[in-house]
N, C-alpha and C positions, 0 to 999 in steps of 0.2 A: 821251248828251251829254257832251261833255268839260267838266269843272269846274275843272280845274287851270289857271286862266287867269293866275295871278299870275306876275310876271317872275321870272327866275332870279336877278337881282341886286336888292339893296335900292336904293330910290331915292337914298339918301344915296351909295351906291357909284357910281351912275351920274352923280351931280353930280361926284364926284371924278374919274371917268373923263373927263368932258367937260373938266375942269380940266387934266388931264395931257395930254390930246390938244391943248388950246390951247398948252401948253408945247412940244409937238412942233412945231406949226405956227410958233410964234414962233422956235424954233431955226433952222428952215430960212429963214424970212424974214430972219433976221439974217445968214444966210450966202449970201443971193442965190440960193436954189434955188427954181425955180418949181414950184408945186403944179399937178398935172395929173390929169385923169380919163380913164380908158380903159374899153372895153367889158368888161362881165361875161361877155357871150357872144361867142365868136369862132369863125371857121371852122377854126381848128386848136386841139388840145389838147395836153397834155403827153404826150410819148411815153415819158418816164422810166419804166422798169419798176418803180420803187419808188413810183410815185404812180398813183392810180386817179382818172381824170377822170370827171365826171358830164356827161351830155349831154341834149339834148331835140331834138325835130323841131319846127321853127317854119315858119310861112308867111312867106316873104320875097318880094321882087320876082322872084326867080329860081325861085319855087315852093316845094315843100316841101324843106327842108334840115335836115341834122343840125348843130346848132351845140353848141359845148362851153362849159361853164362853167369859167372860167379857174382854174387851180390857183395862179396868181400873175399879176400884171400884167406880167411881164417882157417878153413878145413884143411887146405893143403899146407899151410904153415905149421899147423899143430902136428900133422904127420911128420914134418921135418923135425919138429921138436922131440917126437917120440923116437926118431931115428938117431937122435944125439947131436943135433945141430948147435945146441947152445942158444945164446941170445941172437935173435934175427929181426930184421926189418925189411919192409918192402914198399915200394911205391907201385901200387897195383891199379890197373884199369878194372873198374867195377861197374856193374850194371843193375839197375832197378827199374822196372816197368812203371810208367805212370808218374814218375817223380820229376815234375816239370815246374820251374818257377825261379824267382830271383835267387833262391838258396839251393836249387836242385838242377840236375841234368840227368837224363837217362844214363849217360855214360859219364863217369868222373874218376878222379884219382883218389884213391884211399891210401893214406899212410898208415900202415899197421906194423906194430912191433910187439914182440914177446920177450919177457924177462923170466927165465927160470929162477925160482928162489926169491923173487921179489914179492913183497906184500903190496897191498894197495897203496899204503902211505908212500912207500918208495917210488911206486910208479906215478902217483899223483905229483910227487916233487919233480921227477924227470920230465913228465909231460908239460907242466907248467914252465919248466926251464926251457924246453924246446920252443914252446910258444913265445916266450920272451925273446929268444933269440931271432926269431922270424920277424916279429912286429917291430916297427921302427922306433916306437916310443914305449915307455914302461907303462904296462896296463894297470899297475897298482898292486896291492896285496893280494894274496890268495886267501879266500874265505870258505871254510867248509859250511855248507847249508844242508840241513836234513830235509829230505823230501816232505816228510810229515809236517815239520815246522813251517815250511813254505806255505803249504795249503792252509794251515791254521792261521798263519799271519795274514795272508792275502785274501783268503776266501772264507775264514771263520769256520772251518770244518776239518774233521780228521779224516783223511782219505782212506784210512784203514777201517773205520768203524762206521762212517756215514752210510745210511741205507742207499740201496741201488736206486730207489725211487728219488731220493733227494739229489743224488748225483745227476740222474737224467734231467730232472727239472732245471738244475743249475747249468748243466751243459747246454741244454736247449736254449735257455735264456741268453747265455754267452754267445753261442754259435749261430743262432738264428735258424737252426735245422731241427727237424723232428728226431728226437733221441729216444722214442718209445720202445724201440727194440734193441737199443744199444747195450753192449756189455759193459761191465764195470771198467775194464781197462780202456775202452773207447771213450767213456766219459772222462776218465782221469787224463788220458793223453790229450783230449780236446781242451780241457781246463788248463793243463800245463802249457800247451802251446799258445793258447790265445791270451791267457791272463798271467801266468807266472814268468814264462820264459823271456818276454819282452823286457822285464825289469831287472834281469839278471846281468851281472858282469859289467855294470856301469861304474862301479867304485873299486874295481879290481877284477880278479879272476875268480868267479864263483864256481865252486866245485860242489855239486849236488850229490849226496850220498844216501844210502839206506832207502832205495827204491822198493816198491812192492815186490815180492819174491817172484810173482809170475811175469814181471817185466824184465826179465834178464834169462833168456833162454839157455845160455851157455856159461853162466856163472854160478859159483858156489852160493849158498845161503847161509845166513846166521841169524841169531835171535836179537830183535830189538830189545835193549836193555830196559826199556820203558814198561813193556807188557808181555814180553816173550814171543811176540809175533815173528813169523819168518820174514826176513827181508833179504834183498839181493846184496851180495857183496860186489858192489858195482859203483862207478862214479861217472858223472859227466861234467865236462868243463865248459863254462859259458864266458863269453866276452862280448860286450856290447849288444846284449840280447841275442847273440848267435851261439848255437851249440856247435862246439868244435870237436870235442873228443868224447869217446864213450869207452870206459875201461872196466875189466872184470878181473876178479880173482877166479882164474879159469877152472871149470869143472874138469876133473880127470877121471871120474867114475864112469866106466864104459856102460854098465847096466843102467845107470841113472840117465846117461845120454840117450841110450836106446829108447828108455821110457819116455823121455821128453820128446824125442822124434815122433813117437807113436801118439803122444797126447796132441802134438801139433797137427798130425794128420787128421785126427779125430776132430779137432777144432775147425780145421779147413773144410771138412765134410759137412759139419754143422752149419758153417757159414756159407755154404754153397760155393766155396772156392775150390779150384782144381788142386789135386794132390800133385806134390813135388817129390821127385825121387829123393829119399833120403841117402846120406852119404855112409854107406856101410863100411867104407875104408877108414873113415874117421873113427868109427866105433872100434874097429880092429886096432887101430893105432892106440886109442886109449887103453884097450885091454892089454896092449903089450907094455904099457907103463910110461905114459907121458909125465915128465917131471912136473911137480908143483911149481906154480908161479902165476904171474899176472901178465895180461895183454891189454892193448888199447888200439882203438882205431880212430884216426883223426882225418877229418875232411880237408884234405890239402887245399882244394880249390877255394874253400871258405876262408881258410887261414890267409892264403895269398890275397883274396879279396879284401879282407880286413887290412892286411899289410900295406896294400896299394891304395886303399881308400876308394874302392869301386863299390857300385851299388848292387851288382849281381855277379854270380859265378861265370855267366856267359862272357863277362868283360875280361876275364883272365884265362880263358880257353881259346885255343886257336880256332876251333870250330864246334860251337855248341850244337846240340842235336838239330835244332831247326835249320842250321846252315851246313849240316854234315853232308 
């Protein structure tokens, strides 16, 4: 019989968590952003090769169907946008298989919101303002940091032009793992997480922009003014070495979205990963005319962890997965 029944977080911490969630809701109420709820189970999952979706077989009106636990509420929220919801936010239960550690839990709370007609600059300003409201102390000024320049400064290489062989050798040296078969994105992700991220957000809120184009599956793309290469219209916010938020200038082209889903599935097959059902209803919603705008996903548990001075997300969750 299991005897470890006590919660992961102290009751006093859970009271503080509830207070901070109240601050988040008040922030959006003051800005006229509608709170919504969308399904945890959906007919489509995330095809992103970097995410592992969980699924179940359920009895539905159509018989026995595979349904996917959502890795974020993004697809359903975009369908609401296409239906005319206007600006919306959600505190959503989200699920990602294999994500366990001080900063991760298989089940977690994602704060996600969408702003029709907002550009990335406006959304960055709103995101950092929300973070300041939740944190007890001023984290310092906002600094825009270009992805390419971070690699040049910290590692002495251009992530867009360095050879794959060079990236593999450096990633292997930094990570202590064989990278002989690693793809370019895997090398860059490892170097970003091990070398660059820990140094970010210690003198303010660092906002990283202009990521490689293939590192943003659902974002628009634009040309790097330096040499015309495609980069993602995306930002990430870091505080004290911790990634808090990931924002996009959202893709609204249905055919481009369909093509990206198909490319994801091909990449999953090539990597020996199981295919995940694509969300056909999202493509239909985009085809109907989702408004231009930007959206951002913020790891609420991480933000609360920082606000309360805890060392892991488990300490701010009632029951982290090992105790669930």
